[in-house]
MIMAR-627023 format. One line per 8 residues: number of its first residue (from 0); their letters; for each residue x, z, y of N, C-alpha, C, O. Coordinates in steps of 0.001 Angstrom, whole numbers. Example, Ala and Ser with C-alpha at 12.3 -4.5 7.8 and 13.67 -1.06 7.14 Angstrom:
BEGIN
0) as) 13190 7800 -5690 12300 7800 -4500 13200 7800 -3300 14236 8465 -3319 ~ 12850 7080 -2250 13670 7140 -1060 12900 7870 30 13409 8039 1138
//
This chain:
BEGIN
0) mtelpadl) 828 0 -1164 0 0 0 881 0 1238 2009 492 1241 ~ 329 -558 2258 1086 -588 3514 860 712 4262 -185 1353 4151 ~ 1851 1069 5007 1775 2290 5830 861 2061 7008 795 968 7570 ~ 159 3112 7368 -727 3058 8525 89 3272 9793 1039 4054 9802 ~ -278 2586 10844 458 2806 12096 318 4268 12559 -732 4884 12373 ~ 1347 4797 13141 1404 6198 13548 532 6469 14761 132 7616 14959 ~ 221 5492 15569 -530 5746 16798 -2036 5833 16567 -2782 5980 17535 ~ -2527 5747 15288 -3950 5883 14996 -4339 7349 15008 -3568 8210 14586
8) patvrael) -5523 7621 15486 -5955 9019 15468 -6060 9518 14024 -6220 8704 13114 ~ -5976 10788 13796 -5951 11415 12470 -7258 11192 11719 -7250 10987 10505 ~ -8372 11230 12428 -9663 11012 11744 -9779 9582 11225 -10329 9350 10148 ~ -9262 8633 11987 -9310 7233 11552 -8373 7051 10374 -8704 6365 9406 ~ -7185 7676 10459 -6238 7586 9346 -6829 8190 8080 -6688 7643 6986 ~ -7485 9317 8248 -8090 9981 7089 -9185 9087 6482 -9280 8953 5262 ~ -9999 8485 7343 -11080 7612 6863 -10503 6387 6172 -11015 5977 5130 ~ -9446 5790 6726 -8811 4637 6095 -8202 5018 4742 -8305 4260 3777
16) trlraerv) -7587 6156 4677 -7003 6624 3419 -8098 6822 2368 -7942 6437 1209 ~ -9231 7443 2806 -10359 7660 1893 -10924 6318 1407 -11230 6178 223 ~ -11067 5335 2300 -11597 4019 1932 -10646 3296 970 -11092 2637 31 ~ -9347 3421 1207 -8375 2794 307 -8459 3425 -1092 -8384 2731 -2106 ~ -8613 4730 -1119 -8723 5425 -2403 -9992 4988 -3132 -9957 4762 -4342 ~ -11113 4866 -2417 -12356 4401 -3018 -12189 2977 -3549 -12685 2627 -4620 ~ -11472 2168 -2760 -11243 786 -3173 -10456 745 -4491 -10783 -27 -5392 ~ -9447 1561 -4589 -8649 1616 -5822 -9536 2045 -7001 -9448 1491 -8097
24) vhiaerer) -10397 3051 -6746 -11299 3533 -7800 -12280 2427 -8186 -12530 2212 -9372 ~ -12840 1722 -7196 -13793 644 -7477 -13125 -511 -8233 -13729 -1096 -9132 ~ -11906 -830 -7877 -11191 -1902 -8578 -10942 -1497 -10032 -11114 -2300 -10949 ~ -10536 -245 -10229 -10295 246 -11588 -11608 220 -12393 -11626 -174 -13560 ~ -12700 649 -11745 -14011 644 -12410 -14431 -799 -12742 -14961 -1066 -13820 ~ -14188 -1717 -11808 -14509 -3126 -12037 -13727 -3676 -13220 -14292 -4372 -14064 ~ -12451 -3378 -13292 -11618 -3834 -14403 -12120 -3254 -15735 -12158 -3956 -16745 ~ -12498 -1982 -15731 -13018 -1343 -16930 -14320 -2024 -17371 -14514 -2288 -18558
32) lldqlrda) -15207 -2306 -16412 -16471 -2966 -16732 -16252 -4403 -17218 -16941 -4864 -18128 ~ -15282 -5114 -16602 -14966 -6458 -17066 -14427 -6438 -18492 -14772 -7295 -19306 ~ -13574 -5451 -18792 -13070 -5305 -20164 -14217 -5046 -21147 -14254 -5608 -22242 ~ -15151 -4180 -20732 -16314 -3905 -21590 -17148 -5165 -21777 -17631 -5434 -22876 ~ -17318 -5940 -20707 -18083 -7179 -20790 -17404 -8166 -21734 -18073 -8809 -22543 ~ -16068 -8292 -21637 -15335 -9184 -22545 -15483 -8731 -23998 -15687 -9548 -24896 ~ -15378 -7413 -24217 -15545 -6880 -25582 -16957 -7138 -26105 -17143 -7509 -27265 ~ -17949 -6938 -25233 -19337 -7171 -25644 -19546 -8653 -25964 -20218 -8987 -26939
40) dknlraal) -18969 -9547 -25142 -19089 -10975 -25388 -18404 -11345 -26702 -18938 -12136 -27480 ~ -17235 -10782 -26949 -16510 -11042 -28199 -17318 -10554 -29401 -17425 -11248 -30411 ~ -17887 -9347 -29278 -18704 -8807 -30374 -19954 -9653 -30599 -20362 -9873 -31739 ~ -20571 -10135 -29495 -21751 -10975 -29609 -21419 -12283 -30326 -22163 -12725 -31202 ~ -20298 -12897 -29950 -19885 -14141 -30612 -19615 -13902 -32099 -19991 -14715 -32943 ~ -18969 -12793 -32409 -18696 -12473 -33816 -20004 -12264 -34581 -20149 -12722 -35715 ~ -20946 -11572 -33955 -22240 -11331 -34609 -22986 -12650 -34824 -23592 -12851 -35876 ~ -22947 -13548 -33838 -23605 -14849 -33985 -22949 -15680 -35086 -23637 -16341 -35865
48) dqqrrlaa) -21608 -15644 -35149 -20908 -16356 -36219 -21291 -15796 -37585 -21527 -16544 -38533 ~ -21349 -14479 -37667 -21745 -13832 -38922 -23173 -14229 -39299 -23466 -14494 -40465 ~ -24051 -14267 -38303 -25443 -14648 -38553 -25512 -16097 -39045 -26265 -16406 -39969 ~ -24728 -16979 -38429 -24707 -18376 -38871 -24191 -18491 -40306 -24741 -19243 -41111 ~ -23125 -17737 -40622 -22588 -17762 -41984 -23610 -17248 -42984 -23776 -17817 -44062 ~ -24300 -16160 -42617 -25317 -15611 -43516 -26466 -16599 -43709 -26988 -16748 -44814 ~ -26853 -17270 -42630 -27925 -18267 -42742 -27476 -19428 -43634 -28246 -19922 -44457 ~ -26225 -19857 -43461 -25700 -20941 -44296 -25635 -20500 -45753 -25994 -21261 -46651
56) daslteet) -25172 -19261 -45989 -25123 -18734 -47354 -26517 -18650 -47950 -26713 -18961 -49125 ~ -27487 -18230 -47146 -28865 -18119 -47640 -29409 -19491 -48019 -30080 -19634 -49041 ~ -29121 -20501 -47194 -29622 -21843 -47529 -28907 -22381 -48763 -29521 -23056 -49590 ~ -27603 -22086 -48895 -26882 -22514 -50092 -27426 -21803 -51321 -27567 -22407 -52384 ~ -27728 -20529 -51175 -28270 -19775 -52299 -29628 -20340 -52697 -29909 -20490 -53886 ~ -30464 -20651 -51728 -31775 -21222 -52016 -31628 -22586 -52691 -32348 -22897 -53639 ~ -30694 -23393 -52198 -30440 -24703 -52793 -29933 -24544 -54223 -30330 -25287 -55120 ~ -29053 -23568 -54424 -28536 -23302 -55762 -29661 -22883 -56697 -29739 -23348 -57834
64) rrradead) -30538 -21996 -56209 -31677 -21567 -57030 -32576 -22749 -57368 -33022 -22886 -58507 ~ -32842 -23600 -56387 -33705 -24748 -56609 -33094 -25685 -57640 -33785 -26178 -58532 ~ -31793 -25926 -57512 -31124 -26817 -58467 -31081 -26202 -59863 -31225 -26910 -60860 ~ -30883 -24880 -59935 -30891 -24209 -61246 -32266 -24334 -61891 -32369 -24556 -63098 ~ -33323 -24193 -61090 -34679 -24357 -61623 -34894 -25783 -62118 -35489 -26000 -63174 ~ -34408 -26748 -61351 -34535 -28149 -61769 -33760 -28393 -63066 -34235 -29090 -63964 ~ -32562 -27810 -63150 -31753 -27974 -64368 -32460 -27347 -65572 -32456 -27924 -66659 ~ -33060 -26179 -65388 -33802 -25543 -66481 -34978 -26414 -66915 -35235 -26575 -68108
72) alrtdita) -35683 -26970 -65943 -36820 -27833 -66272 -36340 -29072 -67036 -36977 -29502 -67998 ~ -35219 -29637 -66602 -34675 -30808 -67301 -34244 -30450 -68718 -34469 -31221 -69651 ~ -33623 -29275 -68884 -33224 -28847 -70220 -34446 -28703 -71126 -34414 -29095 -72292 ~ -35506 -28144 -70586 -36742 -27985 -71353 -37299 -29358 -71734 -37704 -29578 -72876 ~ -37315 -30279 -70765 -37801 -31630 -71047 -36944 -32320 -72106 -37464 -32975 -73009 ~ -35645 -32168 -71987 -34736 -32796 -72956 -34984 -32231 -74351 -35011 -32976 -75331 ~ -35164 -30917 -74438 -35429 -30297 -75737 -36722 -30837 -76338 -36779 -31151 -77527 ~ -37765 -30943 -75506 -39047 -31459 -75998 -38915 -32912 -76437 -39442 -33299 -77480
80) vrrqrdel) -38215 -33713 -75644 -38041 -35130 -75981 -37220 -35272 -77253 -37515 -36128 -78086 ~ -36195 -34445 -77412 -35386 -34511 -78637 -36216 -34126 -79862 -36117 -34757 -80914 ~ -37029 -33091 -79712 -37887 -32674 -80816 -38853 -33815 -81187 -39048 -34123 -82362 ~ -39440 -34423 -80171 -40366 -35532 -80413 -39625 -36716 -81033 -40147 -37379 -81928 ~ -38415 -36976 -80560 -37600 -38060 -81120 -37337 -37817 -82597 -37457 -38736 -83407 ~ -36976 -36577 -82960 -36707 -36262 -84359 -37960 -36427 -85214 -37896 -36925 -86338 ~ -39102 -36001 -84667 -40355 -36181 -85400 -40658 -37667 -85598 -41070 -38090 -86678 ~ -40449 -38445 -84545 -40702 -39888 -84660 -39742 -40552 -85640 -40116 -41496 -86336
88) rlvltetr) -38526 -40069 -85695 -37576 -40618 -86664 -38047 -40358 -88092 -37938 -41220 -88964 ~ -38573 -39147 -88314 -39093 -38843 -89642 -40269 -39747 -89991 -40360 -40265 -91104 ~ -41168 -39932 -89023 -42321 -40805 -89254 -41849 -42233 -89500 -42366 -42914 -90385 ~ -40885 -42682 -88734 -40361 -44035 -88896 -39725 -44205 -90269 -39926 -45224 -90931 ~ -38958 -43208 -90695 -38321 -43272 -92011 -39371 -43360 -93116 -39259 -44166 -94040 ~ -40383 -42522 -93000 -41457 -42540 -93990 -42211 -43872 -93965 -42571 -44409 -95013 ~ -42445 -44395 -92765 -43135 -45683 -92633 -42314 -46798 -93274 -42861 -47667 -93953 ~ -41025 -46770 -93059 -40163 -47799 -93665 -40175 -47695 -95186 -40216 -48707 -95886
96) rerdrmrl) -40140 -46470 -95690 -40204 -46294 -97149 -41513 -46874 -97702 -41522 -47597 -98698 ~ -42607 -46536 -97029 -43908 -47036 -97472 -43958 -48557 -97396 -44493 -49203 -98296 ~ -43407 -49135 -96333 -43370 -50600 -96208 -42573 -51217 -97354 -42984 -52214 -97948 ~ -41420 -50603 -97654 -40592 -51134 -98737 -41309 -51029 -100083 -41214 -51937 -100908 ~ -42020 -49932 -100306 -42781 -49790 -101554 -43857 -50867 -101640 -44072 -51469 -102692 ~ -44529 -51096 -100510 -45579 -52111 -100493 -44998 -53501 -100746 -45590 -54299 -101473 ~ -43858 -53786 -100156 -43224 -55093 -100386 -42855 -55273 -101859 -43048 -56344 -102435 ~ -42322 -54203 -102457 -41959 -54288 -103868 -43195 -54508 -104739 -43177 -55299 -105682
104) rlldaell) -44254 -53801 -104406 -45481 -53986 -105178 -46018 -55411 -105008 -46510 -56025 -105956 ~ -45912 -55916 -103784 -46364 -57285 -103534 -45515 -58282 -104321 -46046 -59227 -104903 ~ -44202 -58073 -104338 -43321 -58956 -105112 -43642 -58871 -106607 -43673 -59878 -107314 ~ -43879 -57630 -107066 -44243 -57475 -108479 -45531 -58236 -108790 -45654 -58884 -109830 ~ -46484 -58142 -107865 -47749 -58840 -108081 -47541 -60351 -108078 -48145 -61058 -108884 ~ -46700 -60850 -107186 -46420 -62284 -107152 -45718 -62736 -108419 -46021 -63802 -108955 ~ -44772 -61924 -108904 -44076 -62265 -110145 -45043 -62277 -111320 -44979 -63144 -112192 ~ -45920 -61318 -111322 -46906 -61257 -112392 -47798 -62495 -112379 -48111 -63067 -113423
112) ldsagapa) -48198 -62894 -111176 -49038 -64082 -111072 -48289 -65339 -111494 -48835 -66191 -112195 ~ -47040 -65448 -111064 -46243 -66623 -111409 -45981 -66686 -112908 -46063 -67757 -113509 ~ -45672 -65563 -113504 -45336 -65553 -114931 -46567 -65817 -115793 -46462 -66440 -116849 ~ -47686 -65366 -115369 -48900 -65550 -116165 -49385 -66982 -116067 -49954 -67505 -117025 ~ -49177 -67617 -114952 -49607 -68990 -114781 -51115 -69106 -114743 -51657 -70208 -114662 ~ -51772 -68011 -114799 -53226 -68020 -114797 -53714 -67627 -113422 -52985 -67005 -112649 ~ -54909 -67978 -113125 -55431 -67552 -111832 -55458 -66034 -111756 -55644 -65352 -112763 ~ -55273 -65524 -110566 -55206 -64071 -110359 -56561 -63450 -110633 -57616 -64027 -110366
120) spdidlrm) -56483 -62253 -111176 -57731 -61536 -111449 -58226 -60884 -110171 -57441 -60641 -109255 ~ -59516 -60598 -110098 -60050 -59954 -108896 -59406 -58592 -108633 -59282 -58179 -107480 ~ -58992 -57886 -109707 -58368 -56564 -109543 -57026 -56684 -108815 -56715 -55879 -107937 ~ -56243 -57686 -109184 -54946 -57901 -108533 -55162 -58329 -107091 -54435 -57895 -106198 ~ -56167 -59186 -106856 -56466 -59609 -105487 -56841 -58417 -104615 -56420 -58323 -103462 ~ -57626 -57517 -105167 -58021 -56322 -104399 -56811 -55452 -104076 -56658 -54974 -102952 ~ -55957 -55255 -105072 -54760 -54423 -104836 -53825 -55090 -103843 -53232 -54420 -102998 ~ -53691 -56414 -103941 -52822 -57133 -103011 -53394 -57055 -101593 -52658 -56849 -100628
128) haalskaa) -54693 -57221 -101482 -55336 -57125 -100172 -55168 -55704 -99590 -54913 -55543 -98397 ~ -55310 -54694 -100436 -55127 -53307 -99984 -53689 -53083 -99523 -53446 -52425 -98511 ~ -52738 -53641 -100281 -51325 -53487 -99905 -51037 -54185 -98581 -50333 -53649 -97725 ~ -51585 -55379 -98421 -51366 -56095 -97158 -52022 -55356 -95994 -51459 -55296 -94901 ~ -53205 -54797 -96223 -53878 -54020 -95174 -53056 -52796 -94795 -52895 -52478 -93616 ~ -52534 -52109 -95822 -51714 -50915 -95571 -50455 -51283 -94789 -50071 -50570 -93862 ~ -49808 -52397 -95159 -48602 -52845 -94450 -48932 -53183 -93000 -48165 -52852 -92095 ~ -50061 -53837 -92775 -50465 -54178 -91408 -50761 -52911 -90608 -50403 -52808 -89434
136) elerelaa) -51417 -51952 -91254 -51718 -50679 -90574 -50426 -49952 -90189 -50311 -49422 -89084 ~ -49473 -49933 -91095 -48196 -49276 -90810 -47443 -50002 -89687 -46806 -49362 -88852 ~ -47517 -51328 -89669 -46890 -52097 -88591 -47535 -51754 -87242 -46839 -51592 -86240 ~ -48881 -51642 -87224 -49574 -51276 -85981 -49178 -49864 -85535 -48970 -49617 -84347 ~ -49078 -48954 -86486 -48694 -47581 -86164 -47272 -47535 -85596 -46988 -46800 -84650 ~ -46398 -48327 -86189 -45015 -48397 -85690 -44990 -48994 -84284 -44244 -48521 -83427 ~ -45786 -50014 -84043 -45854 -50623 -82700 -46420 -49625 -81695 -45962 -49567 -80554 ~ -47416 -48839 -82112 -47986 -47833 -81210 -46960 -46762 -80883 -46890 -46294 -79747
144) tratvswr) -46169 -46375 -81865 -45112 -45373 -81636 -44107 -45908 -80625 -43677 -45189 -79724 ~ -43744 -47154 -80780 -42763 -47744 -79862 -43338 -47945 -78459 -42582 -48102 -77501 ~ -44652 -47941 -78331 -45284 -48133 -77022 -45492 -46815 -76284 -45942 -46823 -75138 ~ -45171 -45671 -76920 -45395 -44378 -76258 -44385 -44169 -75141 -43314 -44776 -75116 ~ -44758 -43293 -74222 -43884 -42962 -73086 -42601 -42318 -73580 -41517 -42646 -73099 ~ -42711 -41410 -74530 -41512 -40718 -75015 -40545 -41691 -75675 -39329 -41544 -75554 ~ -41093 -42697 -76381 -40214 -43683 -77014 -39453 -44467 -75956 -38261 -44740 -76101 ~ -40167 -44828 -74878 -39506 -45574 -73796 -38534 -44693 -73033 -37482 -45165 -72603
152) ltaplrav) -38871 -43411 -72857 -37970 -42505 -72135 -36687 -42245 -72911 -35618 -42098 -72320 ~ -36792 -42190 -74212 -35607 -41892 -75020 -34814 -43138 -75378 -33792 -43041 -76058 ~ -35262 -44308 -74934 -34538 -45547 -75226 -33082 -45490 -74759 -32192 -45903 -75502 ~ -32811 -44985 -73534 -31399 -44901 -73128 -30589 -43960 -74021 -29414 -44211 -74290 ~ -31215 -42884 -74476 -30503 -41964 -75366 -30171 -42648 -76692 -29081 -42467 -77235 ~ -31109 -43428 -77202 -30846 -44137 -78460 -29738 -45167 -78261 -28886 -45353 -79130 ~ -29760 -45836 -77101 -28725 -46843 -76831 -27349 -46183 -76749 -26370 -46708 -77280 ~ -27282 -45048 -76091 -26005 -44328 -75982 -25565 -43852 -77356 -24385 -43916 -77699
160) rrlvppr) -26521 -43375 -78134 -26181 -42874 -79460 -25604 -43989 -80333 -24689 -43752 -81121 ~ -26139 -45207 -80191 -25606 -46326 -80960 -24180 -46676 -80509 -23360 -47130 -81308 ~ -23900 -46457 -79218 -22576 -46805 -78687 -21528 -45759 -79011 -20352 -46085 -79173 ~ -21947 -44492 -79106 -20993 -43402 -79351 -20782 -43276 -80861 -21744 -43136 -81617 ~ -19522 -43325 -81295 -19285 -43200 -82734 -19618 -41772 -83205 -19432 -40814 -82456 ~ -20106 -41636 -84437 -20441 -40288 -84940 -19188 -39456 -85108 -18095 -39975 -85335 ~ -19373 -38163 -84991 -18197 -37257 -85091 -17876 -36924 -86513 -16928 -36183 -86775
//
């Protein structure tokens, strides 16, 4: 601080000294308040950053939960489709066996007719007609199986299975 001139009256000097002291106190108080304001601003920014991180984590958690639910639903669907595929394979295998039996019976009937050289009896005609009807019915059933939604949905799986060598 600068020195006060000596020719000032004592009351004025005292008042100036008091005002300078108040000024120093006010400046110190201002600096303290500015420091508090900076700290409060820093804390506010940190709290906002934390809030943003928590919001981002919450949205990621929700997205993760949603995707896990979707994955569970897909696993359930895959299990159901595989079960249905296995059932259809069994039906297909049985249908093929029945078709092969019918073909053999038809061939036997044709051989019998050829070897006898005689006109076919009505009993053989009935059995042959029944066999042909059964074969046609099995063909229709196989076509209906192949027309189902599950058969079409599992087509890519069957294609991949044919491409992948067995273990």
